[in-house]
N, C-alpha and C positions, 0 to 999 in steps of 0.2 A: 227400590230402597224407600223405607218409610221417611216421611218428611221430618226434618229436624230443624228447628228454629223458624221455618218458613210457614207461619200461619196464613191462611187464605186472605184475611183482612190486611195483613202487612204487605203481602204481594200486591194486592189490588190497589192499596193506597199509593204504593211506590210507582206502580205502572201508570196510574192516572196522572200523577205528577210528571212522569217522564213523557207521556203522550202530550200533555199540555205544553211542555217545553219544546217538543219536537215538531208538533203540528202548528202551533201558534193559532192563527185565525183561519187556517185551512191549508190543505196540501194542494197548492195551485197547479202543480204539474199533473197529478193524478185526477183531481177534480175536473180539470179541463179536458183531459183525454177521455174520461169516463162520463162526461156530461150527458151524452145521448143514449147511454146504455140504460135498459130498464132494470127493474129490481130482480129479475130472474136470470140476469147474465151470469155465466159460470166461467171460472178460471181455476186451473190446477197447477200446483208447483210441488216439487220435492225439496225438503230440507236435506242437503247432502253434506258430506265431509270430504275435504280435499287432502286430509292427512289423518294419520292414526292418532287416537287419543282416548279420553274418557269423557263420555257425554254427561252434561250437567245443565240443568235449567229448564227442564220439561214443563213444570207447573207455571213458571214465569212466562215462558214462550207462549203457552196456551192462553194465559190470562191477558196478554197483549191483545189477542184477537177477540177474546170474549168481551173485554171492556170496550174495545173499539167497534165491534160489529154485532154483539149479542149472538144471535143464532144464525147469522148470515155467512159465517166462516166455520168450517169444520177442520179440526186438526186430528189426524190419525197417526199415532206414534208407533214405531217399530222397535224402539229401544227405550229403556228406562234410565233414570239417573244412576250413575255408577257403572253402567255397561261400557265395555271397551268397544270402540268403533274403529273400523279400518277405512283407509282411503277409498273413496268411491261408494261407501255405504249410503243407502237412502235411510235417513233417520225418521222422517215423517212425511206424510202427504198433507198438503194444505189445499183445501178446495172451498170455493164460494165466490162471492161477488168480488171482481177484480179491484174495485175501489178500495176495499178494506185490506185486501191482501197487499196491494202495492203500498198503501199508506203505512201499514204496520210492519212491513218487511224489515227495514233497517233496525228499528228498535228491538224487535224480537231477536234478530241476529246479534245485536250488541250485548244483550243479556247472556244469551247462550254461548257466544264465542268467548266472552270474558270468563264466565263461570266454568266452562269446559276446559279452558286453558289452565285455570288454577287447579282444577281437579286432576288434570293430566300431570302437571308438574309436581303436585303434592304426592301423587302415587309413586313417582320415580324416587323421591326422597325417602318415603316411608318403606318402600321395598328394600332399600339398602339398609336403613337403620334397624328394621325389625329383626334382621338376622342376628343382631347383637342384643336384643331385648329392649331397645330404646324406642321411644315415641317421638315423632316429629310433630311439633305444634306451631301454631301461627303466633302472631304478635298483635299489638294494637296499631301497627303501621298499616292502616287500611285506607281505602278511598272514603272520604267523608260521605255519610248517608248511603253508602253501599256496603257497609261492613257486614250486615246480616247475610247478604248474598255471597260475599267472599268467604265468610266463615262456613256457611253451608257448603260451599264448593270444596273447601278444605276437608270437611267431614266426608263428603261424597268420594273424594279422592283417596280416602283411607287414612288421612291424617287426624290429628287431635287438636283440641282447642285450648288456648290459654284463656285468661280472663276476657270476658266480653267487653267490659268497660271498667271504669275506675272504682265502681262500688262492689265489684265481685270479690276482689282479693287485695290484700295489702302488698304493695311492692315498694320496699324501701331502697331507693336508689342513692347514689353518692351525694346528690344535692340535699335529699332529706336528712341524711346522716350528718352532713356538714352543718346543718342548722342546729344540731345538738353537739357541736364541738367535735364531731368525728367519732362519737361513741355509738357503736352499734348496739351495745347493751342498753344504753339509755333510750335509744330510738325504739327498740323492741318493747321495752318496759312501758314507755309512754303510749305506744299503740295498743298494747294489750289492755290498758286501762280504759280505752275508749271504744273498742270494736266489739261486735257481737261474737259470741262463742262459735258461731258458724263460719267465721272468716279465718282463712289461713294467712300466715305472715311469710312473705318471701323477702330475702335480703340479697341484694346484688353485691358480689365480691369480686375484686380483680386481683387480690393478693391472698396468699395462703394464710397470712396472719389474720385477715378479715374473716376467712372461713372459720378459723378456730374461734374467733369472738362470736360469730353468728351462731355457731353450734352451741357454745356455752350459754348464749342468750335464749336458746330454745326456739330458734327459727324453724318453721315447718318446712320451708323450701329454701335451698341455698343455690343461688345462681352463680355459676362460674363464668364471669364476663371476660371475653377476649383472652382467655388463658391458652397456653400451648397444650397440646395433647399430653405432654409429660407432666405438666402441672395439674391437669385434670385428673390423671391417673393417681397422682399423689393425694389429691383432695378426696377422691372416691374412697381410698383406703382410710383416710383420716375421718371422714364422716361415718363410714362403716354402717350405712343404712339407718342412721339416727335421724336423718332428714331426707326429703326428696331432693335429688341433685339434678339441677338444670344447667345445661351448657348453652351459651349464647355468644354471638359475635363471631364474624368470620365464617359463617356457615354457608356452604355452597354445595352444589351437586358433586363437586370435586373433593370437598373436605368432609362431607357428612359421614362417610364410612370410618375415617380415621378418628373422628370425634366419638362415634358410637362405640368403637372398640375400647374406649377408655373405661366403659362401665357406667356412664351417666344414665339416669333414668329418662330424662327429657332433653330434647334438642329443640330449642325455640329459634325460629328464623322468620324474618320478614320476606325472605326470597321466594317462598312458595306462593306468595300473593304478589308482591311488588315486582318480581322479576319473571313471573309466569308469562310465557308467550301466549297471545290470543290464538285459540284454535281456529283454523281456517274452515269455517262453515259457509254455506251459500244456498241460495234458492235457485234450483234448476227448473226452468219452465217446461211444461209438457205441451208439445205442439198438438 
């Protein structure tokens, strides 16, 4: 899969910071054990999976060892991002000086386990929703300073992306509208006077009356927030393709199909990131 969002310099800067946090002034366990080894010492391990899932994080994994060891560790992958992996599969072989492999092991696993977990969980949601023409998208409920990796993992899993940050798209929530006396019309008008023509306006609505007002105000996207499936179906008919319809709130792997059946275009959920189980990956050492 072609890289999306993850430019090399972004990965490298993040990895350098993470290595500094993890290693501190030195890996005293590994450095002590490897003290007497010469520069030509060799060690080999396999990156394996202990459960089925979707692999994600190849470039980040490789960057950990490149930054840490330069050319003293080689990573040979057997899978690419987005590939489905089965329990027991060997994903990659890591060979080189044991000092660098042992020091980088946990950090490299932390990246790939987290990203693979998100990709795996996202694919489960999207496979259900796409049967009804709906897209599952993420939210801004991300891990601080790890957002770019989480969003990349959503994309690898077959999901879609909501706004990346606050400057991507206008989202008028209840508190924004309350500042203007509860008028959606006034809020949309004021925003249009200040934003670029390239930005869309989304309005959060939890009542059908608000949906009508947002539609009349010319909102580009109308979010149906915490509505019942019956209310969503009614709003889909009301909007009649005059705006993009997004459903949010109460989305889970158990409810996503019922929501998708209502005819909404987008289903946004923090669950695909916040509630994604970490995929169980490990280093298996070669005797």
